[in-house]
Every structure is written in structure tokens, then in C-alpha cells.
C-alpha positions in Angstrom: 85.0 100.6 46.6 88.4 101.7 45.3 88.2 105.0 47.3 87.4 103.0 50.5 90.6 100.9 50.0 92.7 104.0 49.4 91.2 105.7 52.5 91.8 102.6 54.6 95.4 102.4 53.4 96.0 106.0 54.1 94.6 105.8 57.6 96.8 102.7 58.4 99.9 104.5 57.0 99.3 107.5 59.2 98.9 105.4 62.3 102.0 103.5 61.5 104.1 106.6 60.9 102.8 108.2 64.1 103.9 105.2 66.1 107.4 105.4 64.6 108.1 108.9 66.0 106.9 108.3 69.6 109.3 108.2 72.5 109.0 105.2 74.8 107.8 106.0 78.3 110.2 103.5 80.0 113.0 101.3 78.8 114.9 99.6 81.6 114.4 97.6 84.8 112.4 98.3 88.0 112.6 96.6 91.3 110.5 97.7 94.3 109.5 96.4 97.7 109.0 97.9 101.2 112.8 98.5 101.6 114.0 99.6 98.2 113.1 101.2 94.9 115.6 100.6 92.1 115.2 102.1 88.6 117.8 101.6 85.9 116.9 102.9 82.5 118.0 104.0 79.1 114.7 106.0 78.7 112.5 107.2 81.5 109.8 109.5 80.3 107.1 108.9 82.8 106.3 108.9 86.6 106.8 105.9 88.9 106.4 105.6 92.6 107.0 103.1 95.4 106.1 102.9 99.1 108.9 102.2 101.5 108.4 101.3 105.2 110.8 103.0 107.6 111.2 103.2 111.3 112.2 106.2 113.4 116.0 106.4 113.3 116.3 104.8 109.8 117.5 106.6 106.8 116.3 106.6 103.2 119.4 106.8 101.0 119.2 107.9 97.4 121.8 107.4 94.7 120.8 109.1 91.5 122.8 108.9 88.2 121.8 111.2 85.4 123.4 110.4 82.0 120.9 112.5 80.1 117.6 114.3 80.4 116.3 115.3 83.8 114.5 113.9 86.9 112.2 115.1 89.6 112.1 113.3 92.9 109.8 113.6 95.9 110.0 111.7 99.2 106.9 112.1 101.3 105.0 110.5 104.2 101.3 110.3 103.5 99.4 113.4 104.6 102.6 115.4 105.4 104.9 117.9 103.7 107.6 116.3 101.5 110.8 115.4 103.3 112.6 116.0 100.0 111.5 117.6 96.7 113.9 118.1 93.9 112.9 119.2 90.4 115.0 119.4 87.3 117.8 117.2 88.5 120.4 117.1 85.6 123.5 116.0 87.6 124.2 112.8 89.5 123.9 113.0 93.2 123.5 111.0 96.4 121.9 111.9 99.7 120.3 110.5 102.9 117.1 111.6 104.6 116.8 110.9 108.3 113.5 109.4 109.4 112.1 110.8 112.6 108.7 109.1 112.5 107.9 105.5 111.7 105.6 104.9 108.8 105.2 104.5 105.0 107.0 106.9 102.8 106.3 107.3 99.1 109.1 107.9 96.6 107.9 109.5 93.4 110.3 109.8 90.4 109.4 111.6 87.2 111.7 111.5 84.2 111.9 113.8 81.2 113.9 111.9 78.5 116.1 110.7 81.4 118.9 108.1 81.1 120.6 106.6 84.1 119.4 105.2 87.4 117.6 106.2 90.6 118.1 103.9 93.7 116.4 104.4 97.0 117.0 102.2 100.0 115.9 102.1 103.7 118.9 101.7 105.9 118.3 100.7 109.5 120.6 101.3 112.4 120.4 99.1 115.4 117.5 96.7 116.3 113.8 97.4 115.6 
């Protein structure tokens, strides 16, 4: 009986200590709809994605701030080659992708101990 108590205590201690050393996958805020994907974080150690709807002639604008760690970003229309693919992003940047074909575009962001923000927005020109 006494051995079982010690064994149970040891197992609980090991589980508790293991949880203390783990890095959180995400600590921050996320907003997403069919026109924008906004991530602001103090820790981003996972993958997240959002579908954006864009019309021919629109742009998808990206504004990425890297305060630590690194990001990978991919912008892709379903079933097609990526319009943008960037791995190991360690410096802040901004860019715009011109949309030639109307449809749904998936933005995928992967962080490796990243700190900062990643904002993507569909910008329309003229009437639809």
C-alpha cells in the first residue's frame, strides 16, 4: 500500500514537471474572416490558416512583424501552385500579391518560437 502511494506521487510529480517545461503553442489574438487574417502573438509555435475570398484585380496584402523566432507563410488557391511561399522568415516585411483569378485563397502561417504579428487583408480596387 505504501509503495503504491509513493509510486502514484512520483508519477504525478513527473507529469507536473513535464508540463512546466513545455512551450505554449499560441499566446496572442487571432481574427479571421473572408477578407482578413490577423495574428498578433507573444508566442506562436504552431500552424494556423484562414481562407480569404478575393476577386480578379484584388490584392492580398501582407504585413509581417518578426520580433523573435521565425515564420513560414504560404498563400495558395485550392488545387494550384502557391502564389507565395516563404520559409524561415526572420525579418519584418510587407508585400502585396495581385489576384488574377477570383476564388478562395488559403493563407497558412507556421511559427517556430515566433513573436510579433502577421496580418493579411484582401484589398479591392473598383466595384465588384
